[in-house]
C-alpha positions as MATLAB code, in Angstrom:
seq = 'MSSEQKGNGPTTSSGIPVKALYVREDATAHNLGLPGEFPFTRGIQPTMYRGRLWTMRQYAGMGDAEESNQRYKFLLANGTKGLSVAFDLPTQIGYDSDDPMALGEVGKVGVAIDSIEDMQRLFEGIPLDTISTSMTINATASTLLALYVAVAKRTGADVKKLAGTVQNDVLKEYIARGTYIYPVGHAMRIVTDMFAWAQAETPEWNTISISGYHMREAGCTAVQEVAFTLANGITYVQAALDAGLDVDNFAPRLSFFFNAHNNFLEEVGKFRAARRMWARIMRERFGAKSPKSQMLRFHTQTAGSTLTAQQPENNIVRTAVQAMAAVLGGTQSLHTNGYDEALALPTEEAARIALRTQQIIAYESGVAQTIDPFAGSYCVESLTDEIERRANSYLDRIAAMGGMLRAIEKGFVQHEIQTAAYEFQRAVDAKEAIVVGVNQFAREVETPVPTQRISEDLERRQVERLRSMRLRRDPAPHAAALLQVAESARCGTNLMPAILQAVESYATVGEIATTLRGVFGEYQEAIVI';
ca = [
      -0.062    0.060   -0.086;
       1.265    3.495   -0.929;
       1.253    6.668    1.126;
      -0.540    8.158   -1.881;
      -3.870    6.742   -0.925;
      -5.220    4.503    1.751;
      -8.698    3.068    1.423;
     -10.777    0.220    2.770;
     -10.763   -1.731   -0.493;
      -8.029   -3.551   -2.190;
      -5.373   -1.340   -3.958;
      -2.406   -1.870   -6.097;
       1.087   -1.354   -4.836;
       0.757    2.450   -5.806;
      -2.439    2.685   -3.942;
      -4.671    2.691   -6.866;
      -8.085    1.271   -5.938;
      -8.952   -2.061   -7.577;
     -12.524   -2.339   -8.723;
     -14.359   -5.550   -8.587;
     -15.488   -5.217  -12.022;
     -14.282   -2.886  -14.945;
     -16.616   -1.785  -17.756;
     -16.253    0.171  -20.981;
     -16.404    3.630  -19.159;
     -13.266    2.806  -17.104;
     -11.065    2.764  -20.228;
     -10.085    5.376  -22.792;
      -9.376    3.690  -25.968;
      -8.408    6.883  -27.817;
      -4.891    6.702  -26.532;
      -4.041    3.385  -27.970;
      -2.881    3.612  -31.680;
      -1.097    0.612  -33.293;
       2.081   -1.051  -32.343;
       5.080    0.814  -33.779;
       3.140    4.136  -33.972;
       3.304    7.164  -31.782;
       2.606    7.178  -28.752;
       3.761    3.479  -28.791;
       1.269    2.441  -26.033;
       1.020   -1.046  -27.713;
       4.765   -1.525  -28.379;
       7.522    0.091  -30.212;
       7.602   -2.381  -33.150;
       4.758   -3.138  -35.519;
       5.234   -6.851  -35.254;
       6.675   -7.152  -31.845;
       7.471  -10.733  -30.829;
       6.054  -12.083  -34.106;
       9.099  -10.344  -35.687;
      11.678  -11.085  -32.920;
      11.442  -12.256  -29.436;
      12.890  -10.341  -26.576;
      16.528  -10.764  -25.822;
      16.853  -13.470  -23.033;
      19.744  -11.891  -21.025;
      20.756  -13.524  -17.814;
      22.609  -11.218  -15.360;
      25.767  -13.071  -14.090;
      29.146  -12.403  -12.664;
      30.829  -13.918   -9.852;
      34.390  -14.298   -8.271;
      37.121  -13.674  -10.955;
      37.066  -13.261  -14.880;
      37.573  -17.084  -15.559;
      34.805  -18.107  -13.259;
      32.374  -15.561  -14.800;
      33.588  -16.600  -18.332;
      32.612  -20.144  -17.550;
      29.148  -18.960  -16.409;
      28.469  -16.837  -19.711;
      29.538  -19.764  -21.715;
      27.137  -22.103  -19.837;
      24.261  -19.694  -20.253;
      25.127  -19.236  -23.997;
      25.012  -22.993  -24.423;
      21.664  -23.183  -22.667;
      19.965  -20.579  -25.149;
      20.589  -17.106  -23.682;
      20.815  -14.541  -26.428;
      22.820  -11.856  -24.636;
      25.305  -11.413  -21.797;
      24.570   -9.178  -18.735;
      27.706   -8.626  -16.485;
      27.535   -8.016  -12.708;
      30.559   -6.337  -11.295;
      31.828   -6.473   -7.654;
      31.560   -3.753   -5.365;
      35.196   -2.495   -5.700;
      34.888   -2.259   -9.354;
      31.690   -0.345   -9.248;
      32.990    2.358   -7.005;
      36.521    2.667   -8.372;
      38.769    0.740   -6.153;
      41.186   -1.936   -7.161;
      41.141   -5.255   -5.718;
      44.322   -4.628   -3.525;
      42.965   -1.321   -2.044;
      42.209   -1.488    1.530;
      38.641   -0.375    0.809;
      38.170   -3.518   -1.298;
      39.018   -6.006    1.623;
      36.571   -8.702    1.950;
      34.456   -7.659   -1.110;
      36.460   -8.906   -3.998;
      34.256  -11.020   -6.348;
      31.496  -11.240   -3.951;
      28.580   -9.502   -5.622;
      29.889   -9.718   -9.148;
      33.174  -10.208  -11.138;
      36.250   -8.240  -10.126;
      37.708   -6.304  -13.031;
      40.923   -4.289  -12.404;
      42.503   -4.180  -15.727;
      42.550   -4.966  -19.522;
      43.848   -8.293  -18.809;
      40.759   -9.120  -16.453;
      38.561   -7.962  -19.293;
      40.268  -10.179  -21.812;
      39.880  -13.026  -19.457;
      36.299  -12.349  -18.816;
      35.323  -12.584  -22.659;
      37.745  -15.124  -23.740;
      36.326  -17.305  -26.620;
      33.260  -14.940  -26.940;
      33.007  -12.916  -30.325;
      32.189   -9.507  -29.059;
      31.028   -8.165  -32.501;
      28.301  -10.942  -32.663;
      27.057  -10.887  -29.094;
      25.102   -8.141  -27.284;
      26.625   -7.263  -23.806;
      24.848   -5.392  -21.012;
      27.115   -4.057  -18.129;
      25.550   -2.991  -14.897;
      28.023   -0.290  -14.222;
      27.527    3.331  -13.287;
      30.170    5.618  -11.511;
      33.005    3.691  -13.518;
      30.996    3.105  -16.650;
      33.303    5.135  -18.785;
      36.308    2.949  -17.872;
      34.445   -0.270  -18.285;
      33.202    0.675  -21.805;
      36.787    1.637  -22.645;
      38.007   -1.729  -21.401;
      35.351   -3.457  -23.520;
      36.198   -1.516  -26.651;
      40.031   -2.061  -26.011;
      39.464   -5.881  -25.756;
      37.396   -5.626  -28.886;
      40.215   -3.980  -30.712;
      42.673   -6.530  -29.641;
      40.532   -9.407  -30.835;
      40.064   -7.859  -34.132;
      36.222   -7.052  -33.764;
      34.803   -4.193  -35.658;
      34.227   -1.566  -32.959;
      31.529    0.014  -34.800;
      29.492   -3.169  -34.714;
      29.698   -3.637  -30.845;
      26.263   -3.926  -29.456;
      25.283   -3.550  -25.804;
      24.647   -1.308  -23.024;
      26.364    0.362  -20.153;
      23.832    1.314  -17.366;
      25.731    4.644  -16.747;
      22.726    5.967  -14.788;
      24.411    8.005  -11.885;
      21.340    9.795  -10.717;
      19.641    6.690   -9.351;
      22.804    6.052   -7.412;
      22.418    9.362   -5.404;
      18.776    8.333   -4.812;
      18.724    4.624   -3.932;
      21.724    2.731   -4.576;
      24.801    4.456   -3.232;
      27.550    3.397   -5.670;
      28.488    6.884   -6.564;
      31.900    8.432   -6.673;
      31.969   12.042   -7.984;
      29.749   15.158   -7.183;
      26.514   15.117   -9.401;
      27.630   17.874  -11.808;
      30.979   16.086  -12.778;
      29.198   12.807  -12.874;
      26.700   14.092  -15.453;
      29.687   15.572  -17.388;
      31.109   12.125  -17.744;
      27.729   10.651  -18.859;
      27.382   13.342  -21.648;
      31.054   12.754  -22.694;
      30.083    9.212  -23.263;
      26.930   10.083  -25.341;
      29.068   12.166  -27.614;
      31.953    9.743  -28.044;
      29.953    6.641  -28.511;
      27.685    8.462  -31.217;
      30.820    8.520  -33.393;
      32.828    5.560  -32.283;
      30.285    2.782  -31.188;
      27.090    3.739  -32.914;
      25.247    0.715  -32.013;
      26.063    0.973  -28.315;
      23.398    2.148  -25.797;
      25.188    4.757  -23.812;
      22.801    4.645  -20.875;
      20.134    2.408  -19.257;
      18.050    4.735  -17.205;
      17.149    2.644  -14.436;
      13.908    2.512  -12.297;
      14.835   -0.991  -11.056;
      16.978   -0.009   -8.106;
      14.570    2.552   -6.948;
      11.860   -0.161   -6.948;
      14.197   -2.435   -5.147;
      14.604    0.354   -2.434;
      10.825    0.302   -1.927;
       9.137    2.672   -4.407;
       5.746    1.945   -5.935;
       5.076    1.297   -9.621;
       3.859    4.810  -10.067;
       6.966    6.323   -8.388;
       9.173    4.026  -10.474;
       7.715    5.405  -13.684;
       7.810    9.012  -12.400;
      11.308    9.107  -11.177;
      12.875    7.078  -13.866;
      11.257    9.407  -16.456;
      12.231   12.372  -14.410;
      15.890   11.202  -14.506;
      15.582   10.520  -18.188;
      14.421   14.309  -18.674;
      17.585   15.360  -16.898;
      19.831   13.295  -18.966;
      18.223   14.542  -22.179;
      18.477   18.122  -20.954;
      22.110   17.758  -19.867;
      23.036   16.404  -23.474;
      21.345   19.392  -25.025;
      23.182   21.755  -22.860;
      26.424   20.020  -23.901;
      25.581   20.934  -27.532;
      24.267   17.398  -28.671;
      21.432   17.154  -31.168;
      18.358   15.280  -29.708;
      17.736   13.111  -32.799;
      21.382   12.081  -32.719;
      21.729   10.667  -29.197;
      18.183    9.923  -28.186;
      17.863    6.784  -30.247;
      20.551    5.132  -28.148;
      18.969    5.956  -24.706;
      17.539    2.810  -23.089;
      15.618    2.093  -19.813;
      15.665   -0.527  -17.108;
      12.481   -1.489  -15.236;
      11.486   -3.738  -12.454;
       8.851   -6.489  -12.857;
       6.836   -6.806   -9.561;
       4.223   -9.089   -8.247;
       1.027   -7.068   -8.962;
       0.607   -8.532  -12.435;
      -1.998   -6.303  -14.139;
      -0.578   -3.085  -12.540;
       2.793   -4.028  -13.932;
       1.482   -4.460  -17.526;
      -0.197   -1.051  -17.208;
       3.075    0.357  -15.792;
       4.984   -0.574  -18.800;
       2.483    0.658  -21.307;
       2.035    4.035  -19.452;
       5.845    4.613  -19.292;
       6.162    4.053  -23.031;
       3.443    6.435  -23.931;
       4.626    9.179  -21.459;
       8.122    9.050  -22.754;
       7.002    9.460  -26.306;
       5.177   12.477  -25.510;
       7.895   13.965  -23.549;
      10.591   13.485  -26.319;
       8.168   14.949  -29.066;
       6.356   17.801  -27.010;
       9.157   18.778  -24.518;
      12.303   18.079  -26.439;
      11.162   18.432  -30.124;
      12.518   15.200  -31.140;
      11.342   14.328  -34.891;
      12.730   10.793  -35.152;
      10.251    8.086  -34.048;
      13.342    6.277  -32.759;
      14.042    9.189  -30.360;
      10.490    9.026  -29.060;
      10.497    5.160  -28.341;
      11.095    3.896  -24.787;
      13.213    0.789  -25.318;
      13.555   -0.971  -22.001;
      15.145   -4.108  -20.401;
      13.334   -5.667  -17.346;
      14.490   -7.711  -14.515;
      12.326   -9.571  -12.181;
      12.133   -8.198   -8.697;
      14.866   -9.351   -6.494;
      13.401   -7.683   -3.396;
      10.384  -10.053   -3.651;
      12.411  -13.177   -3.378;
      12.302  -14.979   -0.004;
      14.744  -16.994    1.894;
      11.704  -18.948    3.267;
      10.616  -21.602    0.966;
      12.838  -20.432   -1.840;
      11.223  -22.811   -4.436;
       8.168  -20.412   -4.307;
      10.381  -17.852   -6.056;
      10.305  -19.811   -9.263;
       6.492  -19.011   -9.349;
       7.045  -15.357   -8.404;
       9.630  -15.012  -11.091;
       7.466  -16.536  -13.811;
       4.505  -14.297  -12.881;
       6.836  -11.222  -13.134;
       8.487  -12.316  -16.398;
       4.961  -12.771  -17.975;
       3.989   -9.272  -16.965;
       7.055   -7.803  -18.495;
       6.449   -9.825  -21.780;
       2.826   -8.704  -22.023;
       4.107   -5.140  -21.235;
       6.297   -5.231  -24.180;
       9.797   -5.551  -22.892;
      12.761   -5.660  -25.339;
      15.060   -7.900  -23.041;
      14.412   -9.675  -19.868;
      16.485  -11.127  -16.992;
      14.862  -13.692  -14.655;
      16.180  -14.198  -11.203;
      17.368  -17.561   -9.814;
      15.007  -18.813   -7.076;
      18.142  -19.070   -4.522;
      19.159  -15.315   -4.870;
      17.789  -14.420   -1.510;
      20.362  -16.618   -0.151;
      23.368  -16.216   -2.458;
      24.491  -15.801   -5.994;
      22.586  -18.178   -8.263;
      23.819  -21.577   -8.823;
      23.983  -23.118  -12.325;
      20.766  -24.923  -11.567;
      19.032  -21.949  -10.430;
      20.139  -19.878  -13.455;
      19.036  -22.593  -15.898;
      15.551  -22.797  -14.233;
      15.405  -18.981  -14.671;
      16.343  -19.202  -18.333;
      13.916  -22.022  -18.901;
      11.116  -19.756  -17.571;
      11.739  -17.437  -20.175;
      11.878  -20.018  -22.891;
       8.719  -21.473  -21.602;
       6.943  -18.167  -21.944;
       8.273  -17.599  -25.229;
       7.789  -20.962  -27.008;
       4.920  -22.597  -25.072;
       2.540  -20.056  -23.587;
       1.551  -18.549  -26.788;
       1.652  -14.896  -25.496;
       4.300  -14.008  -28.126;
       1.913  -14.978  -30.990;
      -0.332  -11.901  -30.487;
       0.892   -8.233  -30.280;
      -0.158   -6.451  -26.990;
      -3.124   -8.907  -26.187;
      -4.196   -6.822  -23.246;
      -5.081   -3.855  -25.465;
      -8.607   -3.010  -24.800;
      -8.970   -4.722  -21.464;
     -11.076   -2.271  -19.467;
      -9.001   -3.092  -16.414;
      -5.557   -2.769  -17.828;
      -6.489    0.336  -19.807;
      -7.804    1.932  -16.800;
      -4.722    1.074  -14.868;
      -2.451    2.297  -17.593;
      -4.406    5.785  -17.622;
      -4.322    6.040  -13.865;
      -0.459    5.208  -13.642;
       0.068    7.890  -16.328;
      -2.071   10.426  -14.412;
      -0.382    9.886  -11.103;
       3.231    9.693  -12.607;
       2.480   13.016  -14.517;
       1.481   14.467  -11.162;
       4.877   13.506   -9.598;
       6.679   15.038  -12.761;
       4.638   18.299  -12.192;
       5.799   18.490   -8.583;
       9.374   17.710   -9.526;
       9.378   20.492  -12.095;
       8.088   22.878   -9.495;
      11.043   22.185   -7.364;
      13.379   23.143  -10.190;
      13.942   19.661  -11.631;
      15.188   16.326  -10.616;
      18.675   17.360   -9.401;
      17.114   19.892   -7.072;
      14.444   17.299   -5.875;
      17.404   14.884   -5.176;
      19.334   17.619   -3.294;
      16.142   18.403   -1.117;
      15.721   14.702   -0.349;
      12.235   14.563   -1.857;
      12.707   11.546   -3.999;
      14.582    9.735   -1.209;
      11.762   10.493    1.265;
       9.024    9.369   -1.050;
      10.755    6.013   -1.532;
      11.424    5.498    2.198;
       7.758    6.301    3.125;
       6.504    3.844    0.373;
       8.803    1.143    1.792;
       7.828    1.656    5.311;
       4.240    1.518    4.334;
       4.683   -1.828    2.547;
       6.678   -3.333    5.541;
       3.908   -2.057    7.989;
       1.352   -3.846    5.816;
       3.359   -7.072    5.855;
       3.841   -6.983    9.447;
       0.164   -6.433   10.170;
      -0.608   -9.170    7.581;
      -2.557   -6.596    5.483;
      -0.191   -7.777    2.681;
       0.419  -11.439    2.367;
       3.888  -12.792    1.638;
       3.366  -16.580    0.943;
       5.691  -18.595    3.150;
       6.798  -15.577    5.247;
       3.789  -14.055    7.098;
       1.249  -16.756    5.937;
       1.626  -20.326    5.035;
       4.990  -20.609    6.797;
       6.827  -24.027    7.520;
       8.237  -24.637   10.947;
      11.394  -26.109    9.500;
      12.980  -25.042    6.275;
      14.600  -27.439    3.854;
      18.097  -26.248    2.976;
      18.934  -25.578   -0.643;
      22.434  -25.675   -2.221;
      23.933  -22.289   -2.586;
      26.694  -20.765   -4.822;
      29.996  -19.957   -2.752;
      32.879  -17.791   -3.747;
      36.265  -19.203   -2.729;
      37.969  -17.245   -0.003;
      41.170  -17.662   -1.756;
      39.897  -15.890   -4.856;
      40.677  -12.427   -3.390;
      44.440  -13.493   -2.857;
      44.706  -14.763   -6.425;
      43.085  -11.652   -7.989;
      45.421   -9.360   -5.995;
      48.428  -11.507   -7.032;
      47.441  -11.028  -10.768;
      47.021   -7.364  -10.394;
      50.371   -6.861   -8.662;
      52.145   -8.896  -11.394;
      50.540   -6.831  -14.117;
      51.675   -3.671  -12.398;
      55.366   -4.920  -12.481;
      55.109   -6.022  -16.150;
      53.620   -2.858  -17.660;
      55.666   -0.198  -19.179;
      55.681    2.784  -16.660;
      56.256    5.515  -19.071;
      53.115    5.342  -21.317;
      51.066    4.327  -18.245;
      52.017    7.616  -16.186;
      51.610    9.734  -19.400;
      48.114    8.280  -20.039;
      46.915    9.002  -16.524;
      48.287   12.608  -16.775;
      46.085   12.988  -19.908;
      43.012   11.832  -18.061;
      43.702   14.453  -15.352;
      44.257   17.080  -17.940;
      41.087   16.227  -20.018;
      39.055   16.297  -16.730;
      40.472   19.729  -15.852;
      40.143   21.517  -19.313;
      36.861   19.983  -20.200;
      37.662   18.115  -23.389;
      35.925   14.654  -23.829;
      37.210   12.201  -21.275;
      36.607    8.948  -23.317;
      39.735    9.200  -25.563;
      41.940    9.729  -22.684;
      40.478    6.876  -20.768;
      40.636    4.468  -23.624;
      44.361    5.322  -24.016;
      44.811    4.788  -20.369;
      43.373    1.252  -20.230;
      45.268    0.351  -23.235;
      48.284    1.407  -21.333;
      47.352   -0.970  -18.449;
      46.045    1.649  -16.160;
      43.598    0.048  -13.640;
      40.101    0.919  -12.896;
      41.154    2.165   -9.466;
      44.002    4.301  -10.902;
      41.674    6.071  -13.411;
      39.061    6.632  -10.563;
      41.686    8.003   -8.184;
      42.798   10.392  -10.971;
      39.432   11.680  -11.457;
      38.838   11.933   -7.687;
      41.849   14.230   -7.643;
      40.302   16.565  -10.191;
      36.518   16.229   -9.393;
      36.392   15.420   -5.660;
      33.994   12.917   -4.049;
      30.307   13.252   -3.439;
      29.137   13.497    0.110;
      25.604   12.233    0.813;
      23.017   14.676    2.229;
      21.116   13.370    5.259;
      17.531   12.864    4.595;
      15.325   13.190    7.735;
];
């Protein structure tokens, strides 16, 4: 239940009252249009999944590069169509594996990447110009993209054919996730530098994935997820325009990342509402003329926060329901969580079941055969309209504050998410919201399930490899490259060429981040009360 509205009857996660029966008058059909046509309520492609299925992209990364490489090859052999890289915490916040700040965290929540040698091992035997790769990386996204490009060049791949995404959404880090490094203004400059550089150098690459997923994981409602994600998107577009970029040159490479939650019908309406809202924002606010600039292309991941450590097998059903909502909502790619992820990183068995869930939906359920099959549903159209109305109300409030950066500075967005999270937990504690196997239908004794374990010896091996590389590299070009990174940061020239030269000179992720910290400083989080 949301703080937006409390009533006596059932509501969605956003507090939208749910009627017992929906009739024609509850839906407004004039907003629909056809798939592939503005405002894209029914999907961004005329044929949707009849033309091409969504990309089945399983998020994975653990331990060191070799271990993660084995998991990627396992997933590819089992039918996944795209890779999705999870990085460990030190890599995400710009510390090398031998930094005291990295102690105990190396390889724990993702793969440890320190240098170009690690990146080569990560993708050994995988042709980078024929596979799509998504990298969940934000504050250090510029360095990880440079590493990917440098490895592709070494293997002879055509860099202009590289396809994939770096998440690169720093604003949601200040709101909900916390893996930021630099003050907001400098972080936004790095983002727009990547937009400009990739437009010329990697034209098939998505330079940002504007993410509502992590805000939803932090506890926001479906309405808030749409509103805050699009508000961040507006901020990035405006920053790119302020940097002198043309909207129809960079906007087609923007992508989005949403959560798929348990309230099935609300989630379908959420995706349709977000697509329609973004199309109008881009055309009416920013004057985008190309239909590709108006399309909201998005990846979906099922909701990690809904997975339970109690009776974890139930998570298979939760994930299937959430994945089906994403497909019926028109997602372009999808990750399904492993049933054991409330306990640890997924085992191979859990990852296989998660992938098979997508494949069963694609090939056995029949839902991919018809485009937007819920169109015209009185209930779904009513939810779509109401989510759009409430999300627009949030956008108006944020605009009145002076925009999303100001709303973040004031703590407005953080407070709204915290309030929604508190309201949900209160409802669970009071059994107003049922979580099967947790506050209802629980078992006295839980059956243990096998879990993935990261070897404690891994950190030592990673540190040894890193230090060996430092001894072997040529110090002169390495030092010169880092000086150029600092000079580019100070003088305002595009950072990407200097970062690419640095990684090719064996500079590490931590060294590049430290160099930029020396120029930009570090962000200090405001206290939200």
